[in-house]
C-alpha angles and dihedrals in degrees: 000000000000090000092053091050091050092049092048091049091050091050091049091053091048090050091053097047098082090051093050092048092052092047089077118042103202116197112230098214132009133194109221112204127190113248113249096250095049110095118242113246098210137349091253094055108097136151114323122231102219118196094219095169092054092050092046090059093056102033136047116248090247090059087079105006090060095161095056111138138178088272094056098035110131094015123106109238116188121221089249090063087081107006101069105120113118123230133076095244098045103121095218096029129119097263095048092048087072103025113052139088095258115114088232091064123080096241094042093050093047091050092047092051090051094047092050091042092235092129143337104242118170118271097172114100098229097035092049127033103346102054111174111246 
């Protein structure tokens, strides 16, 4: 009897998996562009090709989309939905969303993963996000 219950539970989970996977449409790759009013750091810093699908496999959505709520659940919200303030020192601005020590920023997360020896993601500008073309 226990075996039958386990088999039925496993089948129920398998039946639900396709529905759960389609609940969140995760973009594979994104191009992150600097908003017009945010100053350019250097001439070689252009749009960043971000492997969103790769990151989504290894991190929860809330790792980056830290302001997700019941209203936005299941919708893809880009970083620029909230991080639009110009200026390099603006705490919640576009630049700081990616370049600060917080675990919700790209650089902060990469540094944390290295410190805790979970992974060795790039932290160098040109070996990571801003690869020279």
